[in-house]
N, C-alpha and C positions, 0 to 999 in steps of 0.2 A: 764736918762741913759738907754742905750739899754740893754735889758735882753738877755744874751748869754747862750745858752744851748748847752752842749756837748752830742751828741748822738754817742754811740759806737755800730755799727752793729756787731752782733755775730751770724753768720750762723753756725749751728752745722755741717752739712754735706758738708763742703768745698770740691770742686771737686778734688783738688790736694793734700789735706791733711785733710781727714775727721776727725772731732772732734778736730781740732787743738785748738779751743778757750778754750777747757777744758784740753788740754795737760799740763802735769806737767812741770813747769819751776821753778827750784830752790825751789821745795816744795810747790808751789802754782799754781793754774790754770793760764794759759796764760792770760785769760780775766781779772783775778784779778789784774795782774801787770798793765794792761792798765787802768783799773778802778782807781787804786790807783794813778797812774801817773796823770790822768786827775783831780782827786780830789786835788792833791798837787798844781796845778796851781792856780793862783789868778784871773783867767779871767772868770770862769764859775759860773753862778748862779745856775745851775742844771746840774747833770750828770746822764744820763740814758742809760742803755744797751738795745738795740733793738734786741730781741731774736726771734727764730722761733721754740723753743722746750721747753717744760716744764722742762726738765732736766737742760737746761742751766739757765732758770729762777730760779730754786731752788738753783743752785750753786751760782748765783749772790746774792740771798737773804741770803744765808749762810755766805757770807763774808761781809754782811752789805750793799750791793748795791741795786739799784733800777732797776727793769726790766720791759719792756713793750713788750707784745707779738705782733709779726708782722707775716704776711703771709709767709708760706714756699715757696710760688711762687715768692717772691721778688728776683730779680736776682742780686741786688747789694745794697750797703748801701744807695744810693740815693733814691731808691724805698722804702726802709724801712722808711727813713725820710719823704718822701711824704705821706706815709700811716699814720704815727703818727701825722703829721701836719694837714692833711685833716680831720681826724676824731677828732681833738681837744685834743688829748692826750699829745701833746707837744705844749706849748704856749710860744712864745718868739719873739724876733726881729731878732736875729742872731743865726744861727744853725751851729755848727761845727760838721763835720762828721770825727770822729777819728776812724780809722779801729781797729777792735778787735785783730789784729795780729801785732800791732806796739807798743810794750812795752817800747821802748827807745825814743819815742817822749817825749819832756820835756817842761818846762815853756818857755825856750828861743825860741824854735821853734814855740810855740803857740803865743808868743809875736810878733815874726816876721810875722806870719800869720795875726794877728788881728790889726796890727799897724794903719791901716787906715779904719777900719770897721765902724767907726762912722762918716765918712766924707760924706757918701751918694753919692759918685761918682762912685760906682761899684755895681754890683749885686752879684758877687761871688769873693772870694779871695782864692788864693792858693800860692804855693811856688816853687822856683827853686833853684838849687845849681850848681855852676860851676863844670864841669866835669874835673877831673884831670887824669883819667884813660882812655887811648885810647880804651881799650876793651869795657868799658861802653858806650863810644860814638858810637861805631859801633854796639852794641847789640840791636836787635829789642825788647828785653825784657825791655829795659830802654827807657822810653818816653822822648823825647826832646821837648823843647819849645823855641819859639822866641817871643819877645815882641816889642811893639812900644816905642816911646820916653817917654811915660807916665807910662810905666810898665804894659800895658795891653796886654793880650795874642793876638798874631796874628795867631799862629798855633801851634798845638801839633802834634808830629809825632814819629813813631817808627823808621823812617829813620833818617839819620844824617842831621840836619838842623842847620844853613844855609849851603848851598853848596858853597864852595869857588871855583869859576870857575878858577881864575887865580892862578898861583903859589904863595904861601905864606908860610913862615916858619911855621912849625908845632906849635911852641911855641906861635905864634901870632894868632892862630885860637882859637876862644872862642865858646864853646858849653855849654848849660845848660840842665841839666836833670830836669824833673818835679817831685816834691815831692807830692805824691797824698793825701794830706790832704786838705779839703775844708771848707770854711765858706760861708754860704748862707744867704741872706736876706730872710725874710718871703715871700716877694713878688716873689723872684726868685724861691723859692720852689714851689709855686703855679703855676708859669709860666712853669717851667720844667715839671710839671705834665701833661701839655697839649701838649707837644712836641712829635714828632714821629721820628723814625729812619731816618737818612739822609745819602746820599751817602758817604760822607767822613768819617762819623762814621763807617759805614758798612765796608769801605775799611781798616781803621786803627784799628778798634775794640777799640775805645777810646770814652767813653761816653761824655767827655767834648767837643768834636767836635760838638755834637748836640747842645750844648748851644751856642757855637760860631756861628755856622751856622745860628742860629735863633736870633742873635743880642744881646745876653746877654754879659754884660761887665765883663770880668774876669781880676782882678788885680793880678799880679804875683809878689810877694815880694821875694827878695833874702834872703837866709839863709846860714850861714856858718856851720850849724849843719847837721849831717848825720842822717837820719831816716832809721833805719834798720827794715824791715818787716820780718815776718816769714811766708813764703809761702810753704815750704817743710820740711819734717822731719829733713833733714840735717841742715836747718837753726835753728831749735830748739836746736840742739846740739851745734851750734856755739853760740847761745844766752846763753846756760848754761855755756859754757866755758868763755864767757865774764863776766857773773855774778860771776863765781868762783873766779875771780881775786879780786872782791869786797867783796864777801861774802863767803870766803873759808870754813867757819865752817858749812854752810847750804847747800852747793852744793856738791854733790858727783861726 
C-alpha cells in the first residue's frame, strides 16, 4: 500500500493576510482547524505542518501537532514540499499539499482527490468543480480548467475556458473551476524540483502550468463539495459566521 503523507504549508507572513495561519477562528488558531480536519480523514499515514517560523512551530506543538521547519524563502507550498522531500524529512509515496488556510476541506474532498492515486497512471492529482455562479466564471481570481476525455488537464487559466464561439444558451455552457489541492507522487516532486519558470506560467501566474508545460500528467477529478479558503481578513469573519451556526456556544 502506498504511504500517503499530508503536508500543510503554513507561511506566517502571508502577503495579503499576515499571520493568518495563527488567526483566531472560533477560539482556535486557523492552522489547528486545518490540522484537525486532516487528522480526521482516513487517508493519511502522517500529517505534518511545514512552517517557516518558530512561533508557528510552537503553536503546532502546543495543540499536539507535528511541525517541520522550512525556508522563509519558499514562495509556495510546493517549494516547502520539495525541500522536505529532498532532505529526507518527509518519506512517502504520495504527498498531499493541503493549504493551511482551508479549514473546510473534508474527507469527502480528499476521497475525491485520491480516488485513483494508486493506479500509477498520473503524476499529480487535483480537483475541479462545476461553476454555477456566472461571476465566478468571469473572475480572474477563479482559476478555470479544461480536461481531456480521460480527465487529465489540458489547460488552466484565469480566463474563461472553453470559449464558446457560436451562440449557445447560457444554461448549456459548462465551465469548471480548479480546486487548488494537490497530490503528488514522490517522483513528481523530484521532477518538479528541476523545472524552471515557463512562458505560460509567467503569463497566467499559475504554477501548475509549469508542470503541464513539461509533460507531467495531471489527473483532475470532479468534486461536488466546495472548498472555502481564507485569503483575507473578511474571509475569516465569514468562516466564523459559518461556524457560529454549528458551534453557537463557542463562537462570539
